[in-house]
C-alpha positions in Angstrom: -35.4 62.2 7.7 -33.8 66.0 8.9 -29.8 65.3 9.0 -27.1 67.0 11.6 -25.7 67.6 8.3 -25.5 68.6 4.7 -23.4 65.9 3.3 -22.6 66.5 -0.1 -22.4 63.6 -3.2 -19.9 64.7 -6.0 -19.4 63.9 -8.9 -15.9 64.3 -10.6 -14.4 63.3 -13.7 -11.0 61.9 -13.3 -9.6 62.2 -16.7 -8.9 65.7 -15.9 -6.2 65.0 -13.2 -2.7 64.3 -15.0 -2.0 62.7 -11.5 -4.7 61.2 -9.4 -2.4 61.4 -6.4 -0.1 64.2 -6.7 -1.7 66.9 -9.6 -1.3 70.3 -9.3 -5.0 70.9 -7.7 -3.4 69.6 -4.5 -1.3 73.1 -4.7 -4.0 75.1 -5.3 -5.6 74.2 -3.1 -3.1 74.6 0.1 -2.4 77.8 -1.7 -6.4 78.4 -1.4 -6.6 77.8 1.9 -3.5 79.6 3.1 -4.5 82.9 1.8 -8.2 82.2 3.0 -6.8 82.1 6.9 -3.8 84.5 6.3 -1.2 82.1 6.5 1.8 82.1 4.7 2.2 78.4 4.2 -0.4 75.1 4.0 0.8 71.6 3.6 -2.4 69.4 2.9 -3.0 65.8 4.6 -4.7 63.2 4.4 -6.8 63.7 7.5 -6.6 66.1 10.8 -5.8 63.3 12.4 -2.2 62.6 11.0 -1.8 66.2 10.7 -1.8 66.1 14.9 0.2 63.2 14.5 2.8 64.8 12.6 3.4 67.9 14.4 3.8 66.0 17.8 6.6 63.9 15.8 8.2 67.1 14.5 11.9 66.2 13.9 13.1 68.9 16.9 10.4 68.1 19.0 10.5 64.2 19.6 11.3 64.0 23.0 8.2 62.2 24.7 5.7 64.7 27.0 2.4 64.7 28.1 -0.2 66.6 26.3 -3.2 68.4 28.1 -6.3 67.8 26.1 -9.7 68.1 27.3 -11.9 65.3 28.2 -14.8 65.6 26.1 -13.1 65.4 22.8 -13.3 63.2 19.1 -11.0 60.0 20.5 -8.9 60.4 17.1 -7.7 63.6 18.9 -5.9 61.4 22.1 -5.2 58.4 19.5 -2.8 60.9 17.4 -0.9 61.9 20.5 -0.5 58.8 21.9 0.7 57.2 18.3 2.8 59.6 18.2 4.8 58.6 21.6 3.9 60.9 23.6 1.7 60.4 26.6 -1.9 62.1 27.4 -3.8 64.0 30.8 -7.5 65.2 30.9 -8.7 68.6 31.9 -12.4 69.8 32.6 -12.4 72.2 29.0 -15.8 72.0 27.7 -15.8 75.2 26.4 -13.9 74.6 23.1 -16.7 72.3 21.6 -17.4 73.3 18.2 -14.9 76.0 17.8 -10.6 76.4 18.2 -8.6 75.7 21.0 -5.0 75.5 21.9 -4.1 71.8 21.9 -0.8 72.0 23.2 1.8 75.0 23.9 5.7 74.0 23.4 8.7 76.5 24.3 8.7 78.6 21.4 5.3 78.0 19.7 1.4 76.7 20.0 -0.8 74.0 18.3 -4.3 75.3 17.5 -6.6 72.9 17.2 -9.4 74.1 14.8 -10.8 71.1 13.0 -14.7 72.5 13.7 -14.0 76.2 12.9 -12.8 77.6 9.8 -12.9 81.6 9.4 -11.6 83.8 6.7 -7.7 85.6 8.4 -8.3 83.1 11.2 -4.8 82.4 11.4 -3.4 86.1 11.7 -6.3 86.7 14.4 -5.4 83.5 16.5 -1.7 82.9 16.2 1.7 83.9 15.9 4.0 83.2 13.0 6.1 80.7 14.6 2.2 78.7 15.8 0.7 76.3 13.4 -3.1 75.3 13.0 -4.9 72.3 12.2 -8.3 72.4 9.9 -10.0 69.3 9.5 -12.2 68.5 6.0 -13.8 65.4 6.8 -17.6 65.4 5.4 -19.4 67.0 8.7 -16.6 69.4 9.0 -17.5 73.1 8.1 -15.5 73.1 4.7 -16.3 69.3 4.4 -14.9 67.3 1.5 -14.1 63.4 1.6 -11.9 63.3 4.5 -8.8 65.1 4.3 -6.6 68.0 6.9 -4.2 71.2 6.6 -1.9 72.7 8.7 -0.9 75.9 8.4 2.3 78.3 9.9 4.1 81.6 8.8 7.2 79.4 9.4 8.7 77.8 6.0 11.4 76.1 7.9 8.1 73.8 9.8 6.3 73.7 6.2 8.8 72.4 4.7 8.9 69.8 7.3 5.8 69.0 7.0 5.8 68.7 3.1 8.6 65.8 3.3 7.0 64.0 5.8 3.5 63.7 4.6 5.2 62.1 1.1 7.7 59.2 2.8 10.7 62.2 3.6 10.8 63.0 -0.3 13.4 66.4 -0.3 10.8 69.0 -1.3 11.7 72.2 -3.1 9.8 74.5 -4.7 7.0 72.7 -4.6 9.1 70.0 -7.2 9.5 66.5 -5.5 13.2 65.0 -5.9 14.3 61.4 -5.0 16.3 62.1 -2.4 15.0 60.7 1.1 15.6 63.1 3.7 14.2 60.8 6.4 11.7 58.0 6.8 8.5 59.9 6.2 5.0 58.9 6.4 2.3 58.0 3.5 -0.2 61.2 4.3 -0.2 63.3 1.9 -3.8 64.5 0.1 -4.8 63.6 -3.0 -5.9 64.8 -6.0 -9.8 63.9 -5.9 -9.8 65.5 -2.2 -8.2 68.5 -3.3 -10.7 68.8 -6.0 -13.6 68.6 -3.9 -12.5 70.6 -1.6 -11.9 73.4 -4.2 -15.6 73.1 -5.4 -16.8 73.7 -1.9 -14.8 76.6 -1.7 -16.9 77.8 -4.1 -20.1 78.6 -2.2 -18.3 78.4 1.4 -19.1 81.6 2.5 -22.4 81.8 1.6 -22.5 78.1 3.4 -21.4 80.1 6.5 -23.7 82.7 6.2 -26.9 80.7 6.5 -25.5 78.9 9.7 -24.9 82.2 10.9 -28.6 83.1 10.8 -29.7 79.3 12.1 -26.8 80.0 15.0 -29.2 82.9 16.0 -32.6 81.6 15.5 -31.5 78.7 17.1 -29.8 81.3 20.5 -33.0 83.0 20.4 -35.1 80.0 21.0 -33.0 78.4 23.4 -31.7 81.1 25.0 -28.1 80.2 25.0 -25.0 82.3 23.5 -23.7 79.7 21.2 -21.1 81.4 18.2 -20.4 77.9 16.5 -21.2 77.0 13.0 -20.8 73.6 13.3 -22.5 72.3 16.7 -25.3 73.7 18.3 -25.4 72.3 21.4 -28.2 72.2 24.2 -28.4 71.0 27.9 -31.4 68.0 28.1 -32.4 65.6 31.0 -31.0 62.9 29.2 -29.4 62.7 25.9 -30.0 59.4 24.9 -33.8 59.4 25.2 -33.6 63.0 23.7 -31.6 62.0 20.3 -34.3 58.6 20.0 -37.6 61.0 20.5 -36.3 63.4 18.2 -35.3 60.1 15.7 -38.8 59.3 16.2 -40.2 62.4 15.1 -37.6 62.2 12.1 -34.5 64.7 13.2 -31.1 63.5 13.7 -29.5 64.4 16.6 -26.2 63.7 17.9 -24.0 63.4 21.3 -20.6 65.3 21.5 -19.2 63.7 22.4 -17.9 60.8 25.4 -15.8 61.6 28.4 -12.5 60.1 28.1 -11.0 60.7 31.1 -12.6 57.5 32.6 -11.7 55.1 29.7 -9.1 52.7 31.1 -7.6 52.8 27.4 -6.9 56.5 28.1 -6.3 57.3 31.6 -3.8 54.0 32.5 -5.1 54.4 36.1 -4.9 58.0 36.8 -8.3 59.1 38.2 -8.8 62.9 36.5 -11.2 64.9 37.8 -13.6 66.2 35.2 -17.2 67.0 36.8 -18.6 69.4 34.0 -17.5 66.8 31.7 -19.1 63.8 33.4 -22.3 66.0 34.0 -22.4 67.1 30.1 -21.7 64.0 28.2 -25.0 62.8 29.6 -26.5 66.1 29.0 -25.5 67.7 26.1 -27.2 67.1 22.7 -26.1 68.6 19.2 -29.1 70.0 17.4 -29.0 70.0 13.2 -26.6 72.3 11.7 -27.5 72.2 7.7 -27.7 74.9 5.6 -30.3 73.1 3.4 -32.9 73.5 6.2 -36.7 75.3 5.1 -37.4 77.8 7.7 -40.6 74.9 8.5 -38.1 72.4 8.9 -36.3 74.8 11.5 -39.3 75.3 13.1 -40.3 72.0 13.4 -36.7 71.5 15.0 -37.3 73.7 17.5 -41.0 72.6 18.5 -39.9 69.2 18.7 -36.9 70.0 21.1 -39.1 72.1 23.1 -41.4 69.2 23.8 -38.4 66.6 24.5 -35.7 68.9 26.6 
């Protein structure tokens, strides 16, 4: 079976850690990814979902607000916003999928959700120094891992709050934890094992992205799109559920990203949102395999079968 993504199996010797939860490897990873994306500071979190939650709960910005998000989006984004005490409204934005997008603009800074994209100097290119950017380390995401997330910024005050918030509100100073509790925080820190796997994945990350970039070029040439995402390659078909089943029968795993949330009563609170593009594309778009281990013959096979079933 040709898989949608390549999810690595990892073997780790846990005896190499002095602490399975708070070893120096976490700090090494934070420094590594901050340097890679061109930010001064990085706070590692146990998931990107919790990274969104933390940003929406920052002490200075606790007043409940309404966050407008794309209707076609992973439900965890809406969930994190709602659980942080805010409300969601939906917009008909479908271009973000597979790339970064502005999740919310506060008065003084913006929040960029880049869970599906990771590039060198990306923070410098897309953000100002006061902004915050989120990355995901879910197994299927660009860097992969065993889940985890990262918040990067150039703003030390925000960074300090995040570092305290992820470990129960514990006082933080010069990468050392003190016993004092500054405020009621959360248990959302990244573990040593998560960080170790991510550091290992960084070794061949640029090579992986180069291979996936070539795969995007091949797909674009064959299907006539101008897609740029190296995470999701989406095409439009007549019936995506039928397409996915037919491809599965041919030994190819495809995906549907994502259902439109604006029609779900869990999220819309009885409000009708006008999202015609989202309603159309949730039934007609599919994601083809974006797997750096694909051979030339497997790629040709995917293309042939996709064209048969479009």
